[in-house]
N, CA, C and O of each residue as an XYZ file, in Angstrom:
208
protein
N     -18.124    -59.879     43.314
C     -16.587    -59.834     43.138
C     -16.703    -59.911     40.894
O     -17.251    -60.572     40.012
N     -15.960    -58.984     41.023
C     -14.841    -58.042     39.911
C     -15.209    -59.387     38.921
O     -16.148    -59.324     38.127
N     -14.323    -60.667     39.066
C     -13.876    -61.873     38.391
C     -15.386    -62.394     38.263
O     -15.929    -62.213     37.173
N     -16.033    -62.957     39.170
C     -17.234    -63.674     38.891
C     -17.865    -63.301     37.792
O     -18.131    -64.192     36.986
N     -18.260    -61.913     37.484
C     -19.017    -62.034     37.147
C     -18.422    -61.306     35.487
O     -19.027    -60.399     34.916
N     -17.860    -61.593     35.255
C     -16.498    -61.301     34.204
C     -16.616    -62.369     32.951
O     -17.445    -63.278     32.982
N     -15.892    -62.216     32.069
C     -15.901    -63.784     30.818
C     -14.784    -64.024     30.195
O     -14.642    -64.804     29.254
N     -13.905    -63.313     30.739
C     -12.788    -63.139     30.962
C     -12.144    -64.246     31.335
O     -12.778    -64.944     32.126
N     -11.086    -64.635     31.021
C     -10.207    -66.150     31.588
C      -9.058    -65.804     32.514
O      -8.012    -65.321     32.082
N      -9.292    -66.083     33.907
C      -8.148    -65.949     34.882
C      -7.685    -66.122     35.111
O      -7.465    -67.041     34.322
N      -6.241    -66.188     36.334
C      -5.670    -66.892     37.023
C      -5.440    -65.867     38.392
O      -5.122    -64.678     38.386
N      -5.837    -67.144     40.054
C      -5.119    -66.234     41.074
C      -4.475    -67.384     41.847
O      -4.934    -68.495     42.112
N      -3.040    -66.713     42.204
C      -2.346    -67.496     42.688
C      -2.372    -68.920     43.631
O      -1.566    -69.842     43.760
N      -3.848    -68.599     44.285
C      -4.467    -69.616     44.841
C      -4.856    -71.041     44.821
O      -5.074    -72.056     45.482
N      -4.793    -70.304     43.263
C      -5.323    -71.828     42.149
C      -3.709    -72.312     41.553
O      -3.425    -72.404     40.359
N      -3.119    -72.483     42.274
C      -2.057    -72.975     41.915
C      -0.947    -73.359     42.529
O       0.092    -72.698     42.544
N      -1.131    -74.570     43.125
C       0.392    -75.358     44.795
C       1.569    -74.402     44.227
O       2.067    -73.482     44.876
N       1.925    -74.762     42.931
C       3.182    -73.765     42.972
C       3.548    -72.064     43.021
O       4.572    -71.416     43.240
N       2.076    -71.720     42.683
C       1.968    -69.958     43.251
C       1.983    -70.180     44.412
O       3.123    -69.963     44.824
N       1.160    -70.588     45.400
C       0.990    -70.170     46.898
C       2.099    -70.022     47.665
O       2.279    -69.138     48.503
N       3.134    -71.247     47.249
C       4.228    -71.017     47.767
C       5.005    -69.539     47.936
O       5.437    -69.324     49.068
N       5.234    -68.466     46.894
C       5.278    -67.544     47.000
C       5.127    -66.410     48.206
O       4.006    -66.661     48.649
N       5.661    -65.289     48.978
C       5.251    -65.026     49.905
C       5.573    -63.306     49.341
O       6.457    -62.914     48.579
N       4.188    -62.307     50.241
C       4.534    -60.927     49.602
C       4.615    -60.382     51.256
O       3.834    -60.458     52.204
N       5.905    -59.834     51.076
C       5.878    -59.750     52.544
C       5.632    -58.587     52.994
O       5.544    -58.434     54.213
N       5.457    -57.448     52.064
C       4.559    -56.820     52.700
C       3.196    -56.505     52.335
O       2.629    -55.457     52.643
N       2.519    -57.776     51.435
C       1.082    -58.206     51.381
C       0.539    -57.774     49.826
O      -0.485    -58.147     49.254
N       1.858    -56.632     49.244
C       1.589    -56.688     47.729
C       2.274    -57.199     46.954
O       1.725    -57.542     45.906
N       3.733    -57.473     47.113
C       4.858    -57.138     46.679
C       5.638    -58.004     47.100
O       5.885    -58.216     48.287
N       6.309    -58.856     45.706
C       7.168    -60.376     46.348
C       8.334    -60.480     46.104
O       8.922    -60.162     45.070
N       8.807    -61.012     47.208
C      10.059    -60.659     47.771
C      11.345    -60.734     46.430
O      11.301    -61.844     45.898
N      12.039    -60.147     46.033
C      13.120    -60.024     45.113
C      13.349    -62.064     45.002
O      13.129    -62.760     44.011
N      13.738    -62.428     46.097
C      14.051    -63.860     46.085
C      13.198    -65.212     45.259
O      13.537    -66.340     44.902
N      12.048    -64.481     45.196
C      10.640    -65.378     44.788
C      10.521    -64.764     43.160
O      10.100    -65.347     42.161
N      11.078    -63.308     43.308
C      10.468    -63.085     42.093
C      11.029    -63.848     40.586
O      10.303    -63.687     39.605
N      11.700    -64.277     40.498
C      11.999    -65.545     39.650
C      11.600    -67.296     39.325
O      11.507    -68.190     38.484
N      11.465    -66.891     40.777
C      10.795    -67.926     40.440
C       9.046    -68.161     40.203
O       8.415    -69.168     39.882
N       8.644    -66.876     40.490
C       7.008    -66.559     40.627
C       6.799    -66.170     39.173
O       5.691    -66.485     38.738
N       7.865    -65.366     38.064
C       8.027    -65.816     36.700
C       7.650    -66.667     36.180
O       6.624    -67.078     35.639
N       8.769    -66.979     36.421
C       9.114    -68.475     35.723
C       7.508    -69.612     35.911
O       7.073    -70.112     34.874
N       6.933    -69.843     36.967
C       5.715    -70.408     36.744
C       4.300    -69.876     36.449
O       3.323    -70.608     36.297
N       4.285    -68.699     36.392
C       3.343    -67.596     35.766
C       3.325    -67.766     34.087
O       2.339    -67.851     33.354
N       4.617    -67.786     33.767
C       5.165    -67.927     32.299
C       4.269    -69.088     31.678
O       3.320    -68.925     30.912
N       4.779    -70.329     32.180
C       4.888    -71.597     32.304
C       3.208    -71.708     32.388
O       2.758    -72.231     31.368
N       1.981    -71.263     33.564
C       1.059    -71.465     33.189
C       0.859    -70.427     31.950
O       0.712    -71.112     30.938
N       0.803    -69.169     31.665
C      -0.158    -68.604     30.432
C       0.166    -70.039     29.339
O      -0.802    -70.570     28.795
N       1.251    -70.452     29.150
C       1.763    -70.658     27.626
C       0.980    -72.223     28.421
O       1.135    -72.892     27.399
N       0.448    -73.016     29.196
C      -0.058    -74.317     28.861
C      -1.662    -73.919     28.892
O      -2.577    -74.728     28.736
N      -1.793    -72.645     29.102
C      -3.342    -72.534     29.234
C      -3.388    -71.257     27.840
O      -4.173    -70.322     27.994
N      -2.790    -71.290     26.943
C      -2.610    -70.865     25.255
C      -2.775    -69.570     25.517
O      -3.363    -68.933     24.643
N      -2.275    -68.745     26.880
C      -2.809    -67.481     26.973
C      -1.085    -66.487     25.870
O      -0.711    -65.324     25.715
N      -0.751    -67.457     25.551
C       0.809    -67.040     24.637
C       1.113    -67.764     23.361
O       2.141    -67.506     22.735
């Protein structure tokens, strides 16, 4: 797996409870009704991990 062999910090949605609740109706794209929630959670996560 690419992530396992790398040294860059990574984020996977299954590692974060609030991100797990967002569904991708077609398997790869967020539903518009979840996009705002997902983006807000990701921004908070990036700030907490000092990526921003």
